Every structure is written in C-alpha cells, then in structure tokens.
VODO-109643 format. One record per atom (N, C-alpha, C): atom name; x, y, z; residue in one letter. Coordinates in pm, whole numbers, padded with zeros to 5 digits. Example, Ala and Ser with C-alpha at 12.3 -4.5 7.8 and 13.67 -1.06 7.14 Angstrom:
residues 2
- atomo:east:north:up:residuo
- N:01319:-00569:00780:a
- CA:01230:-00450:00780:a
- C:01320:-00330:00780:a
- N:01285:-00225:00708:s
- CA:01367:-00106:00714:s
- C:01290:00003:00787:s
This chain:
residues 278
- atomo:east:north:up:residuo
- N:-00110:06434:-03362:m
- CA:-00140:06295:-03299:m
- C:-00156:06322:-03147:m
- N:-00083:06422:-03097:r
- CA:-00090:06456:-02942:r
- C:-00232:06518:-02922:r
- N:-00282:06591:-03015:v
- CA:-00423:06660:-03002:v
- C:-00522:06547:-02995:v
- N:-00509:06442:-03075:t
- CA:-00602:06334:-03074:t
- C:-00597:06252:-02934:t
- N:-00482:06233:-02879:l
- CA:-00479:06175:-02746:l
- C:-00528:06261:-02646:l
- N:-00503:06393:-02634:e
- CA:-00544:06485:-02539:e
- C:-00715:06490:-02549:e
- N:-00763:06491:-02665:s
- CA:-00902:06525:-02668:s
- C:-00971:06379:-02633:s
- N:-00925:06272:-02659:n
- CA:-00968:06150:-02620:n
- C:-00962:06117:-02473:n
- N:-00839:06156:-02426:r
- CA:-00838:06146:-02278:r
- C:-00933:06230:-02194:r
- N:-00961:06337:-02242:l
- CA:-01053:06433:-02177:l
- C:-01203:06363:-02197:l
- N:-01244:06325:-02318:l
- CA:-01361:06254:-02343:l
- C:-01383:06137:-02257:l
- N:-01276:06061:-02237:g
- CA:-01286:05938:-02147:g
- C:-01310:05975:-02011:g
- N:-01219:06077:-01968:g
- CA:-01236:06097:-01828:g
- C:-01366:06163:-01778:g
- N:-01426:06253:-01871:i
- CA:-01553:06317:-01848:i
- C:-01659:06225:-01853:i
- N:-01653:06116:-01959:g
- CA:-01753:06015:-01968:g
- C:-01759:05931:-01841:g
- N:-01631:05868:-01801:a
- CA:-01628:05789:-01685:a
- C:-01676:05863:-01547:a
- N:-01645:06002:-01538:l
- CA:-01694:06072:-01427:l
- C:-01845:06106:-01433:l
- N:-01909:06113:-01540:l
- CA:-02051:06112:-01556:l
- C:-02107:05968:-01517:l
- N:-02035:05856:-01546:m
- CA:-02098:05733:-01498:m
- C:-02087:05716:-01349:m
- N:-01985:05776:-01286:v
- CA:-01991:05791:-01140:v
- C:-02109:05864:-01084:v
- N:-02141:05981:-01151:v
- CA:-02264:06051:-01100:v
- C:-02390:05962:-01109:v
- N:-02394:05909:-01230:s
- CA:-02503:05820:-01264:s
- C:-02521:05706:-01165:s
- N:-02413:05650:-01124:s
- CA:-02408:05533:-01032:s
- C:-02464:05577:-00889:s
- N:-02407:05705:-00853:i
- CA:-02460:05761:-00717:i
- C:-02614:05779:-00732:i
- N:-02660:05837:-00833:s
- CA:-02804:05864:-00828:s
- C:-02879:05751:-00832:s
- N:-02833:05635:-00887:s
- CA:-02897:05501:-00886:s
- C:-02917:05453:-00748:s
- N:-02813:05466:-00665:l
- CA:-02810:05420:-00528:l
- C:-02897:05514:-00447:l
- N:-02900:05637:-00474:v
- CA:-02982:05722:-00386:v
- C:-03128:05696:-00415:v
- N:-03162:05634:-00542:s
- CA:-03299:05617:-00583:s
- C:-03367:05501:-00500:s
- N:-03281:05426:-00427:l
- CA:-03335:05321:-00332:l
- C:-03413:05387:-00225:l
- N:-03382:05515:-00183:v
- CA:-03453:05579:-00092:v
- C:-03602:05579:-00125:v
- N:-03628:05595:-00259:q
- CA:-03765:05623:-00295:q
- C:-03844:05492:-00273:q
- N:-03776:05380:-00291:f
- CA:-03829:05243:-00262:f
- C:-03894:05241:-00114:f
- N:-03790:05268:-00018:f
- CA:-03828:05240:00108:f
- C:-03916:05357:00167:f
- N:-03904:05476:00117:f
- CA:-03969:05592:00158:f
- C:-04044:05665:00054:f
- N:-04161:05598:-00003:p
- CA:-04219:05659:-00125:p
- C:-04262:05796:-00110:p
- N:-04278:05849:00012:s
- CA:-04323:05994:00013:s
- C:-04195:06087:00005:s
- N:-04069:06036:-00010:a
- CA:-03967:06125:-00016:a
- C:-03957:06193:-00156:a
- N:-04010:06138:-00253:r
- CA:-04010:06207:-00393:r
- C:-03863:06230:-00445:r
- N:-03770:06137:-00408:v
- CA:-03636:06134:-00445:v
- C:-03624:06128:-00590:v
- N:-03708:06061:-00668:s
- CA:-03700:06037:-00812:s
- C:-03700:06174:-00893:s
- N:-03782:06262:-00839:l
- CA:-03779:06397:-00902:l
- C:-03644:06464:-00919:l
- N:-03551:06437:-00812:v
- CA:-03435:06492:-00814:v
- C:-03324:06393:-00892:v
- N:-03349:06270:-00867:v
- CA:-03238:06177:-00911:v
- C:-03250:06167:-01079:v
- N:-03379:06156:-01128:a
- CA:-03403:06134:-01277:a
- C:-03311:06193:-01362:a
- N:-03306:06339:-01367:p
- CA:-03203:06413:-01433:p
- C:-03057:06360:-01432:p
- N:-03016:06330:-01312:f
- CA:-02884:06266:-01305:f
- C:-02862:06145:-01375:f
- N:-02973:06069:-01366:g
- CA:-02964:05934:-01428:g
- C:-02933:05950:-01582:g
- N:-02991:06057:-01647:l
- CA:-02973:06082:-01769:l
- C:-02819:06106:-01812:l
- N:-02756:06156:-01712:l
- CA:-02610:06168:-01735:l
- C:-02529:06056:-01767:l
- N:-02588:05935:-01722:g
- CA:-02516:05803:-01735:g
- C:-02503:05781:-01891:g
- N:-02618:05809:-01968:l
- CA:-02628:05784:-02100:l
- C:-02527:05881:-02183:l
- N:-02516:05998:-02139:v
- CA:-02422:06082:-02201:v
- C:-02281:06042:-02165:v
- N:-02259:05995:-02053:g
- CA:-02128:05958:-02009:g
- C:-02073:05826:-02084:g
- N:-02182:05750:-02115:l
- CA:-02161:05622:-02174:l
- C:-02125:05649:-02335:l
- N:-02189:05749:-02386:i
- CA:-02157:05787:-02524:i
- C:-02014:05834:-02548:i
- N:-01986:05926:-02437:l
- CA:-01854:06008:-02439:l
- C:-01740:05892:-02409:l
- N:-01754:05803:-02333:f
- CA:-01683:05678:-02309:f
- C:-01645:05607:-02436:f
- N:-01747:05592:-02510:m
- CA:-01726:05489:-02637:m
- C:-01671:05572:-02749:m
- N:-01677:05709:-02747:i
- CA:-01616:05787:-02847:i
- C:-01472:05787:-02815:i
- N:-01441:05801:-02680:a
- CA:-01294:05808:-02629:a
- C:-01230:05668:-02669:a
- N:-01296:05559:-02647:m
- CA:-01248:05421:-02677:m
- C:-01217:05417:-02823:m
- N:-01302:05458:-02906:n
- CA:-01290:05447:-03053:n
- C:-01165:05534:-03097:n
- N:-01146:05646:-03041:g
- CA:-01038:05729:-03068:g
- C:-00910:05679:-03022:g
- N:-00904:05625:-02916:l
- CA:-00785:05548:-02855:l
- C:-00746:05448:-02921:l
- N:-00844:05359:-02967:a
- CA:-00811:05241:-03046:a
- C:-00757:05293:-03177:a
- N:-00800:05399:-03239:n
- CA:-00719:05453:-03359:n
- C:-00585:05497:-03329:n
- N:-00575:05562:-03220:y
- CA:-00435:05627:-03191:y
- C:-00328:05520:-03152:y
- N:-00377:05406:-03081:y
- CA:-00280:05312:-03051:y
- C:-00278:05200:-03155:y
- N:-00362:05215:-03262:r
- CA:-00374:05115:-03366:r
- C:-00407:04981:-03316:r
- N:-00493:04972:-03233:d
- CA:-00544:04854:-03178:d
- C:-00692:04842:-03170:d
- N:-00777:04803:-03278:r
- CA:-00908:04825:-03292:r
- C:-00991:04728:-03188:r
- N:-00912:04637:-03120:a
- CA:-00973:04545:-03027:a
- C:-01002:04631:-02897:a
- N:-00956:04736:-02874:i
- CA:-01001:04830:-02757:i
- C:-01151:04868:-02775:i
- N:-01172:04920:-02893:f
- CA:-01306:04969:-02918:f
- C:-01408:04849:-02930:f
- N:-01355:04747:-03019:e
- CA:-01452:04643:-03051:e
- C:-01494:04571:-02900:e
- N:-01407:04545:-02827:n
- CA:-01446:04482:-02687:n
- C:-01530:04556:-02610:n
- N:-01510:04695:-02614:a
- CA:-01600:04780:-02529:a
- C:-01746:04785:-02602:a
- N:-01743:04766:-02730:l
- CA:-01874:04762:-02804:l
- C:-01943:04622:-02782:l
- N:-01866:04531:-02766:y
- CA:-01926:04407:-02736:y
- C:-01995:04385:-02607:y
- N:-01916:04472:-02515:w
- CA:-01971:04489:-02384:w
- C:-02116:04547:-02372:w
- N:-02112:04647:-02451:i
- CA:-02248:04723:-02454:i
- C:-02362:04627:-02522:i
- N:-02318:04553:-02626:i
- CA:-02413:04478:-02699:i
- C:-02481:04351:-02608:i
- N:-02376:04303:-02544:t
- CA:-02413:04196:-02453:t
- C:-02490:04235:-02342:t
- N:-02455:04361:-02281:s
- CA:-02545:04408:-02176:s
- C:-02674:04431:-02218:s
- N:-02706:04492:-02332:i
- CA:-02835:04516:-02393:i
- C:-02920:04357:-02394:i
- N:-02846:04263:-02459:v
- CA:-02902:04130:-02473:v
- C:-02935:04088:-02326:v
- N:-02849:04103:-02231:a
- CA:-02884:04053:-02086:a
- C:-03008:04122:-02045:a
- N:-03016:04257:-02068:g
- CA:-03136:04336:-02015:g
- C:-03270:04287:-02077:g
- N:-03261:04261:-02200:v
- CA:-03378:04225:-02286:v
- C:-03436:04071:-02246:v
- N:-03326:03979:-02246:v
- CA:-03348:03855:-02215:v
- C:-03409:03842:-02063:v
- N:-03349:03920:-01988:t
- CA:-03387:03908:-01834:t
- C:-03529:03954:-01819:t
- N:-03551:04078:-01898:g
- CA:-03684:04133:-01897:g
- C:-03798:04034:-01940:g
- N:-03761:03982:-02042:v
- CA:-03866:03893:-02103:v
- C:-03895:03767:-02013:v
- N:-03788:03719:-01959:l
- CA:-03812:03599:-01880:l
- C:-03879:03643:-01745:l
- N:-03866:03764:-01687:i
- CA:-03936:03805:-01571:i
- C:-04077:03819:-01605:i
- N:-04112:03865:-01728:v
- CA:-04248:03880:-01758:v
- C:-04317:03768:-01775:v
- N:-04246:03654:-01833:v
- CA:-04312:03533:-01855:v
- C:-04339:03463:-01729:v
- N:-04231:03467:-01632:v
- CA:-04260:03397:-01513:v
- C:-04367:03485:-01427:v
- N:-04355:03606:-01432:a
- CA:-04452:03676:-01366:a
- C:-04608:03667:-01401:a
- N:-04623:03655:-01534:f
- CA:-04753:03612:-01583:f
- C:-04804:03480:-01549:f
- N:-04708:03399:-01544:s
- CA:-04745:03248:-01516:s
- C:-04805:03239:-01358:s
- N:-04755:03331:-01274:v
- CA:-04826:03328:-01136:v
- C:-04898:03447:-01108:v
- N:-04944:03517:-01212:l
- CA:-05013:03658:-01193:l
- C:-05134:03645:-01107:l
- N:-05206:03533:-01152:s
- CA:-05345:03514:-01073:s
- C:-05318:03504:-00932:s
- N:-05222:03425:-00895:s
- CA:-05183:03389:-00762:s
- C:-05146:03524:-00670:s
- N:-05056:03600:-00748:i
- CA:-05003:03728:-00694:i
- C:-05108:03831:-00664:i
- N:-05206:03844:-00747:i
- CA:-05307:03939:-00729:i
- C:-05408:03897:-00612:i
- N:-05418:03777:-00585:g
- CA:-05496:03744:-00481:g
- C:-05426:03781:-00341:g
- N:-05299:03805:-00341:t
- CA:-05236:03833:-00224:t
- C:-05227:03977:-00179:t
- N:-05267:04059:-00291:l
- CA:-05270:04215:-00266:l
- C:-05397:04266:-00185:l
- N:-05399:04386:-00167:v
- CA:-05502:04441:-00083:v
- C:-05639:04433:-00181:v
- N:-05746:04388:-00124:p
- CA:-05867:04365:-00220:p
- C:-05927:04511:-00220:p
- N:-06005:04528:-00322:i
- CA:-06076:04645:-00363:i
- C:-06216:04654:-00298:i
- N:-06236:04749:-00211:t
- CA:-06379:04754:-00142:t
- C:-06475:04836:-00236:t
- N:-06595:04775:-00260:p
- CA:-06678:04852:-00349:p
- C:-06716:04978:-00308:p
- N:-06721:05089:-00389:g
- CA:-06743:05210:-00359:g
- C:-06615:05310:-00320:g
- N:-06510:05231:-00309:t
- CA:-06386:05299:-00263:t
- C:-06289:05295:-00398:t
- N:-06231:05418:-00421:p
- CA:-06141:05419:-00528:p
- C:-06011:05336:-00505:p
- N:-05976:05249:-00598:p
- CA:-05859:05158:-00586:p
- C:-05729:05234:-00559:p
- N:-05667:05187:-00462:t
- CA:-05532:05254:-00423:t
- C:-05412:05159:-00449:t
- N:-05319:05199:-00556:p
- CA:-05228:05108:-00590:p
- C:-05134:05065:-00473:p
- N:-05102:04930:-00458:p
- CA:-05027:04900:-00351:p
- C:-04886:04952:-00354:p
- N:-04812:04971:-00250:p
- CA:-04675:05007:-00257:p
- C:-04580:04918:-00318:p
- N:-04472:04957:-00366:a
- CA:-04386:04879:-00444:a
- C:-04336:04761:-00346:a
- N:-04307:04786:-00230:s
- CA:-04261:04690:-00125:s
- C:-04363:04562:-00125:s
- N:-04508:04602:-00111:a
- CA:-04599:04494:-00103:a
- C:-04602:04426:-00247:a
- N:-04576:04475:-00339:m
- CA:-04593:04394:-00468:m
- C:-04461:04305:-00482:m
- N:-04352:04356:-00423:f
- CA:-04221:04261:-00431:f
- C:-04251:04151:-00323:f
- N:-04308:04179:-00209:d
- CA:-04323:04076:-00115:d
- C:-04424:03978:-00147:d
- N:-04525:04013:-00237:a
- CA:-04617:03911:-00301:a
- C:-04552:03807:-00381:a
- N:-04442:03832:-00431:l
- CA:-04360:03746:-00521:l
- C:-04285:03624:-00430:l
- N:-04284:03661:-00296:q
- CA:-04203:03577:-00217:q
- C:-04233:03422:-00224:q
- N:-04355:03381:-00227:p
- CA:-04380:03251:-00240:p
- C:-04339:03174:-00372:p
- N:-04326:03263:-00463:y
- CA:-04284:03211:-00607:y
- C:-04147:03238:-00628:y
- N:-04056:03287:-00541:i
- CA:-03926:03326:-00572:i
- C:-03843:03210:-00647:i
- N:-03881:03092:-00598:g
- CA:-03804:02970:-00669:g
- C:-03827:02984:-00835:g
- N:-03918:03030:-00890:y
- CA:-03941:03047:-01027:y
- C:-03853:03139:-01088:y
- N:-03806:03226:-01007:f
- CA:-03728:03344:-01069:f
- C:-03574:03302:-01055:f
- N:-03537:03184:-00994:i
- CA:-03406:03149:-00975:i
- C:-03328:03137:-01111:i
- N:-03397:03063:-01198:p
- CA:-03338:03042:-01337:p
- C:-03314:03171:-01413:p
- N:-03414:03275:-01392:v
- CA:-03391:03400:-01442:v
- C:-03253:03467:-01392:v
- N:-03234:03449:-01273:g
- CA:-03120:03517:-01211:g
- C:-02995:03451:-01264:g
- N:-02998:03328:-01281:i
- CA:-02872:03250:-01335:i
- C:-02850:03288:-01468:i
- N:-02958:03301:-01561:v
- CA:-02926:03340:-01697:v
- C:-02878:03484:-01702:v
- N:-02928:03582:-01618:a
- CA:-02900:03729:-01621:a
- C:-02753:03729:-01574:a
- N:-02712:03654:-01470:f
- CA:-02579:03651:-01418:f
- C:-02479:03599:-01518:f
- N:-02512:03501:-01587:a
- CA:-02416:03426:-01698:a
- C:-02389:03536:-01791:a
- N:-02485:03594:-01857:i
- CA:-02471:03694:-01965:i
- C:-02409:03827:-01923:i
- N:-02424:03850:-01786:g
- CA:-02360:03969:-01733:g
- C:-02215:03951:-01721:g
- N:-02174:03818:-01686:v
- CA:-02035:03781:-01672:v
- C:-01966:03795:-01815:v
- N:-02032:03748:-01903:i
- CA:-01975:03755:-02046:i
- C:-01950:03904:-02088:i
- N:-02050:03989:-02059:a
- CA:-02045:04130:-02095:a
- C:-01924:04205:-02024:a
- N:-01912:04172:-01889:i
- CA:-01796:04230:-01803:i
- C:-01665:04185:-01864:i
- N:-01664:04051:-01907:l
- CA:-01525:04002:-01950:l
- C:-01492:04064:-02077:l
- N:-01580:04123:-02165:f
- CA:-01561:04212:-02298:f
- C:-01507:04343:-02236:f
- N:-01561:04401:-02154:l
- CA:-01511:04527:-02090:l
- C:-01385:04513:-02024:l
- N:-01349:04419:-01970:m
- CA:-01217:04382:-01897:m
- C:-01116:04374:-02000:m
- N:-01148:04293:-02109:r
- CA:-01043:04281:-02226:r
- C:-01005:04420:-02283:r
- N:-01125:04502:-02289:a
- CA:-01100:04632:-02364:a
- C:-00988:04722:-02273:a
- N:-01016:04718:-02138:f
- CA:-00934:04789:-02041:f
- C:-00784:04725:-02046:f
- N:-00776:04602:-02052:n
- CA:-00651:04539:-02052:n
- C:-00572:04569:-02170:n
- N:-00631:04558:-02272:r
- CA:-00567:04607:-02416:r
- C:-00520:04764:-02399:r
- N:-00607:04843:-02349:l
- CA:-00575:04983:-02328:l
- C:-00461:04989:-02230:l
- N:-00449:04918:-02121:a
- CA:-00348:04913:-02032:a
- C:-00222:04896:-02104:a
- N:-00206:04794:-02185:v
- CA:-00091:04741:-02261:v
- C:-00057:04850:-02358:v
- N:-00149:04909:-02430:a
- CA:-00117:05002:-02534:a
- C:-00060:05147:-02471:a
- N:-00135:05193:-02369:s
- CA:-00105:05326:-02308:s
- C:-00004:05307:-02189:s
- N:00037:05190:-02150:e
- CA:00122:05167:-02047:e
- C:00069:05245:-01910:e
- N:-00051:05240:-01900:v
- CA:-00124:05297:-01763:v
- C:-00194:05167:-01712:v
- N:-00117:05117:-01621:r
- CA:-00169:04979:-01545:r
- C:-00295:05008:-01470:r
- N:-00327:05120:-01426:l
- CA:-00458:05155:-01359:l
- C:-00576:05098:-01441:l
- N:-00578:05104:-01576:f
- CA:-00676:05040:-01662:f
- C:-00701:04889:-01630:f
- N:-00592:04813:-01614:r
- CA:-00612:04690:-01587:r
- C:-00670:04661:-01441:r
- N:-00634:04738:-01350:t
- CA:-00704:04733:-01224:t
- C:-00845:04765:-01238:t
- N:-00885:04875:-01324:t
- CA:-01019:04900:-01340:t
- C:-01098:04774:-01409:t
- N:-01045:04703:-01490:g
- CA:-01108:04592:-01541:g
- C:-01141:04487:-01442:g
- N:-01043:04463:-01353:l
- CA:-01041:04373:-01245:l
- C:-01153:04410:-01139:l
- N:-01165:04539:-01116:l
- CA:-01270:04578:-01024:l
- C:-01408:04564:-01071:l
- N:-01422:04583:-01198:f
- CA:-01552:04561:-01286:f
- C:-01581:04402:-01264:f
- N:-01492:04316:-01290:l
- CA:-01517:04177:-01264:l
- C:-01559:04150:-01116:l
- N:-01494:04218:-01030:a
- CA:-01508:04177:-00888:a
- C:-01652:04236:-00859:a
- N:-01709:04343:-00923:g
- CA:-01844:04392:-00908:g
- C:-01942:04302:-00950:g
- N:-01932:04229:-01071:i
- CA:-02035:04124:-01113:i
- C:-02031:03994:-01021:i
- N:-01897:03975:-00973:a
- CA:-01879:03852:-00874:a
- C:-01965:03889:-00739:a
- N:-01943:04007:-00707:v
- CA:-02015:04059:-00580:v
- C:-02168:04050:-00595:v
- N:-02210:04093:-00727:a
- CA:-02348:04096:-00744:a
- C:-02410:03954:-00761:a
- N:-02318:03863:-00806:g
- CA:-02386:03721:-00806:g
- C:-02383:03663:-00670:g
- N:-02285:03701:-00585:a
- CA:-02294:03643:-00448:a
- C:-02398:03687:-00368:a
- N:-02428:03843:-00383:v
- CA:-02533:03894:-00326:v
- C:-02671:03837:-00348:v
- N:-02682:03823:-00481:g
- CA:-02804:03752:-00548:g
- C:-02833:03618:-00489:g
- N:-02736:03532:-00481:l
- CA:-02746:03397:-00430:l
- C:-02770:03413:-00292:l
- N:-02718:03492:-00191:l
- CA:-02746:03500:-00056:l
- C:-02875:03547:-00030:l
- N:-02934:03637:-00120:a
- CA:-03068:03701:-00118:a
- C:-03171:03583:-00137:a
- N:-03138:03504:-00243:m
- CA:-03236:03390:-00268:m
- C:-03240:03298:-00162:m
- N:-03135:03272:-00093:l
- CA:-03133:03172:00021:l
- C:-03202:03227:00136:l
- N:-03185:03352:00163:l
- CA:-03254:03404:00276:l
- C:-03398:03412:00265:l
- N:-03443:03446:00124:i
- CA:-03586:03438:00110:i
- C:-03652:03301:00118:i
- N:-03577:03215:00054:l
- CA:-03642:03073:00060:l
- C:-03640:03018:00193:l
- N:-03544:03060:00276:a
- CA:-03539:03004:00413:a
- C:-03644:03088:00509:a
- N:-03710:03197:00460:g
- CA:-03809:03267:00518:g
- C:-03742:03374:00639:g
- N:-03630:03400:00621:v
- CA:-03535:03471:00712:v
- C:-03588:03627:00686:v
- N:-03597:03667:00562:v
- CA:-03618:03802:00522:v
- C:-03726:03802:00414:v
- N:-03789:03919:00379:t
- CA:-03868:03929:00273:t
- C:-03797:03973:00159:t
- N:-03859:03985:00035:v
- CA:-03805:04011:-00099:v
- C:-03773:04174:-00090:v
- N:-03849:04257:-00031:s
- CA:-03819:04395:-00019:s
- C:-03715:04415:00083:s
- N:-03703:04323:00183:g
- CA:-03582:04354:00285:g
- C:-03443:04326:00228:g
- N:-03437:04251:00121:v
- CA:-03307:04210:00067:v
- C:-03260:04307:-00055:v
- N:-03342:04400:-00083:l
- CA:-03327:04500:-00189:l
- C:-03195:04590:-00160:l
- N:-03195:04615:-00022:s
- CA:-03093:04707:00012:s
- C:-02955:04655:00001:s
- N:-02946:04507:-00029:l
- CA:-02816:04443:-00040:l
- C:-02761:04476:-00175:l
- N:-02840:04534:-00275:t
- CA:-02782:04564:-00410:t
- C:-02696:04689:-00395:t
- N:-02701:04759:-00281:v
- CA:-02609:04875:-00255:v
- C:-02464:04825:-00267:v
- N:-02445:04708:-00224:v
- CA:-02300:04656:-00207:v
- C:-02237:04649:-00342:v
- N:-02311:04576:-00438:s
- CA:-02248:04581:-00581:s
- C:-02246:04697:-00645:s
- N:-02342:04792:-00613:g
- CA:-02348:04922:-00665:g
- C:-02222:05012:-00637:g
- N:-02180:04992:-00511:f
- CA:-02067:05065:-00473:f
- C:-01931:05017:-00545:f
- N:-01941:04892:-00569:v
- CA:-01818:04854:-00637:v
- C:-01807:04900:-00777:v
- N:-01936:04906:-00846:s
- CA:-01937:04961:-00980:s
- C:-01904:05112:-00984:s
- N:-01944:05172:-00888:l
- CA:-01911:05316:-00871:l
- C:-01759:05350:-00859:l
- N:-01690:05257:-00781:a
- CA:-01550:05256:-00742:a
- C:-01482:05234:-00869:a
- N:-01533:05148:-00956:a
- CA:-01455:05105:-01085:a
- C:-01478:05229:-01179:a
- N:-01580:05294:-01192:w
- CA:-01585:05402:-01279:w
- C:-01498:05524:-01235:w
- N:-01490:05523:-01097:a
- CA:-01397:05647:-01043:a
- C:-01246:05617:-01071:a
- N:-01224:05487:-01067:l
- CA:-01087:05444:-01108:l
- C:-01053:05455:-01247:l
- N:-01162:05438:-01343:a
- CA:-01146:05459:-01480:a
- C:-01119:05601:-01504:a
- N:-01195:05702:-01433:t
- CA:-01168:05830:-01436:t
- C:-01030:05882:-01428:t
- N:-00975:05831:-01326:t
- CA:-00823:05857:-01280:t
- C:-00738:05814:-01406:t
- N:-00770:05681:-01455:a
- CA:-00674:05618:-01541:a
- C:-00687:05705:-01673:a
- N:-00797:05752:-01721:f
- CA:-00809:05836:-01852:f
- C:-00725:05951:-01834:f
- N:-00731:06021:-01710:f
- CA:-00654:06135:-01695:f
- C:-00514:06131:-01674:f
- N:-00470:06003:-01659:r
- CA:-00324:05988:-01648:r
- C:-00262:05941:-01787:r
- N:-00346:05953:-01887:l
- CA:-00285:05911:-02033:l
- C:-00194:06019:-02079:l
- N:-00080:05988:-02131:r
- CA:00020:06074:-02164:r
- C:00081:06030:-02304:r
- N:00114:06111:-02381:a
- CA:00172:06090:-02505:a
- C:00317:06031:-02496:a
- N:00367:05912:-02554:p
- CA:00487:05857:-02531:p
- C:00594:05953:-02578:p
- N:00711:05931:-02483:t
- CA:00813:06020:-02519:t
- C:00913:05945:-02612:t
- N:00952:06026:-02728:i
- CA:01034:05960:-02836:i
- C:01152:06042:-02841:i
- N:01277:05994:-02829:l
- CA:01395:06067:-02829:l
- C:01423:06101:-02991:l
- N:01469:06219:-03004:p
- CA:01508:06261:-03151:p
- C:01623:06177:-03205:p
- N:01719:06138:-03124:a
- CA:01825:06048:-03168:a
- C:01774:05914:-03220:a
- N:01672:05858:-03156:q
- CA:01599:05723:-03211:q
- C:01554:05755:-03337:q
- N:01478:05864:-03371:q
- CA:01420:05888:-03485:q
- C:01537:05917:-03612:q
- N:01649:05966:-03579:a
- CA:01762:05988:-03685:a
- C:01819:05862:-03708:a
- N:01826:05762:-03615:v
- CA:01906:05634:-03648:v
- C:01816:05556:-03738:v
- N:01684:05546:-03739:e
- CA:01620:05477:-03833:e
- C:01578:05541:-03951:e
- N:01609:05493:-04083:p
- CA:01596:05553:-04196:p
- C:01431:05576:-04222:p
- N:01390:05682:-04287:a
- CA:01258:05711:-04308:a
- C:01202:05609:-04396:a
- N:01264:05542:-04469:h
- CA:01192:05433:-04569:h
- C:01215:05297:-04500:h
- N:01262:05288:-04376:a
- CA:01281:05152:-04313:a
- C:01122:05087:-04310:a
- N:01122:04957:-04340:q
- CA:00999:04880:-04320:q
- C:00974:04834:-04180:q
- N:00857:04841:-04146:v
- CA:00824:04792:-04005:v
- C:00702:04703:-04021:v
- N:00681:04635:-03915:k
- CA:00562:04548:-03896:k
- C:00495:04562:-03771:k
- N:00376:04561:-03766:y
- CA:00298:04593:-03641:y
- C:00261:04463:-03559:y
- N:00256:04483:-03420:c
- CA:00228:04366:-03337:c
- C:00068:04345:-03335:c
- N:00025:04227:-03360:p
- CA:-00109:04190:-03361:p
- C:-00180:04207:-03230:p
- N:-00094:04204:-03130:h
- CA:-00150:04215:-02990:h
- C:-00175:04357:-02939:h
- N:-00077:04442:-02960:c
- CA:-00091:04588:-02909:c
- C:-00079:04693:-03020:c
- N:-00023:04643:-03133:g
- CA:-00032:04747:-03237:g
- C:00104:04825:-03249:g
- N:00202:04802:-03162:a
- CA:00324:04864:-03158:a
- C:00404:04842:-03293:a
- N:00492:04947:-03320:e
- CA:00569:04908:-03451:e
- C:00696:04841:-03415:e
- N:00743:04743:-03508:n
- CA:00867:04662:-03476:n
- C:00937:04658:-03610:n
- N:01075:04635:-03594:s
- CA:01148:04609:-03709:s
- C:01114:04483:-03771:s
- N:01148:04463:-03903:m
- CA:01102:04348:-03974:m
- C:01170:04227:-03922:m
- N:01284:04237:-03886:d
- CA:01353:04111:-03821:d
- C:01316:04088:-03680:d
- N:01246:04170:-03613:a
- CA:01205:04132:-03471:a
- C:01116:04020:-03451:a
- N:01160:03925:-03349:a
- CA:01076:03802:-03317:a
- C:00983:03821:-03229:a
- N:00992:03916:-03133:f
- CA:00910:03957:-03011:f
- C:00874:04117:-03021:f
- N:00763:04142:-02956:c
- CA:00728:04281:-02966:c
- C:00805:04367:-02863:c
- N:00849:04476:-02904:v
- CA:00929:04562:-02815:v
- C:00839:04638:-02701:v
- N:00701:04625:-02713:r
- CA:00630:04696:-02618:r
- C:00568:04582:-02522:r
- N:00496:04483:-02567:c
- CA:00424:04391:-02487:c
- C:00493:04246:-02479:c
- N:00596:04234:-02563:g
- CA:00679:04115:-02542:g
- C:00614:03995:-02608:g
- N:00512:03998:-02685:e
- CA:00446:03897:-02738:e
- C:00523:03859:-02871:e
- N:00502:03727:-02905:k
- CA:00577:03672:-03022:k
- C:00513:03736:-03154:k
- N:00587:03778:-03252:l
- CA:00533:03833:-03369:l
- C:00530:03729:-03477:l
- N:00447:03755:-03588:q
- CA:00435:03676:-03700:q
- C:00540:03686:-03787:q
- N:00606:03580:-03837:t
- CA:00703:03585:-03928:t
- C:00677:03581:-04077:t
C-alpha cells in the first residue's frame, strides 16, 4: 500500500510541476503577440507540450489516490473537470466562429487593402484583433457562456482537491482548490473590465490582452501549490496496539464521504465526522 501511495505522490507532484512549466510558457508566449519578430513561439512550443504530459500524470495520480483512499469521487470530479473544460473550449470556439463569420465582411473592410501587383502581406495579429473592436458587443454573450462553463469546471476540480484533502489530511489541497476558484473569478473580473474599457473606447482590443497575465499568474500559483501538496502526502501512522485490539474478523463499514473504515456501531465517521448510514 505504501508503494502505491509513494508512486502516486511522485506522479502527482511531477504532473503538477509540469503544469507550472506549461503555464509559464503560455505567459511568455504573449511576447510573441506584442513583438512578432521575437520568434518566442519556437522556444515556447516544446514547453507547451509538457502541459499535456503533466495533465496525464496528474490524472493517473488522482486515480491511484482515489483507489488508495477508497474514495472514487476524487478521480471522478477531476475527470468531470477535464470533460467540462473540453466542452467549454468547444462551445466557445464554435460561438466565436459563428459571431466572427456574421461580421466577417465588415472586418475585412477595415484591414489593409491589397495593392495590385503587390504580394499580399498578412496583417499582424494585433491589427486583426483591433478590427473586432466595433463589434466587441457581439462577443459579450460568448464570454458569459465561456465563463459560466469555466466556473462549473473549476468547481469539479475544487471538489476533487477538497475530498483529497479530507482523505489525506493534507489541508494544502483545500487551499489549492480555493486558489483555482479565485483564478476563474479573477479571469471573469478581468474579462468584464476589458469589455467595459473597450466599449468605452479607452483602450483597444490588443491593448487589454496583457490583462490576461493576471489570471494566468493565479493559475500558475495554484499548480505550484498543488505540487507542494502532493509531495506532502504521507502514509497514515497505525499503532500496532490498535491493530491487536481489533479482531481480524471484525466487521467494518466505510464512510460514504471519505471512505474511512468505521466500526459497525459507529454513528459518525472517525476521520471526517460526517454522519454514517445505519
């Protein structure tokens, strides 16, 4: 059993650490947007792939820990987080394409015209984003939908960390879940502020993209905290005297909340304190 805990502790810690590296590379990639000649993407792209590897290791660890602590809800909530995040990405992408195509003809008219005899030069990314400014109001519903689904996804991840905190008695996991929730809240607040500034004509679309760094740093800090929490996992200490008192054939019942073993006559769980089924 200890080998199982140690291996999953290591996998979870490495996976979360790779997610930190991937988050850093995503933030650095903003340099490419503001300075197209920097060629940062050639350096950042390989590090971005580490995020996928880290996510796989993280899920393997969550599955192993769910089995170790006999609480499948740890893994199931983490899995729901991934599924909901994928749904959020697909729905958001489809809505953006639909809205963009509805105003495509107007956007093209605002870009640099092509002179006959001159090879067309693709406009910089900042110019393409700024061309959307008069139509930013059309994208507000897209942002609301994306934020709502994103909150649901983070709540699943938060529940997974909370249950792991109860089962492992490492309270840092609960703090990690709260930090992820704070990250999505900051992202929503930053998005709302950006929309208001753009609609008021104070800044351009490309000018507010740097605000995304704020929520990105919160996510980075959350994964860094998760890394620390995984490496704090330790096998529970069981006194030999306690094992000798209880007969080998004694019947037990498991807590439906945290999976801990309890005696058949127990009314409340000895680990989490929740009421047991009679």
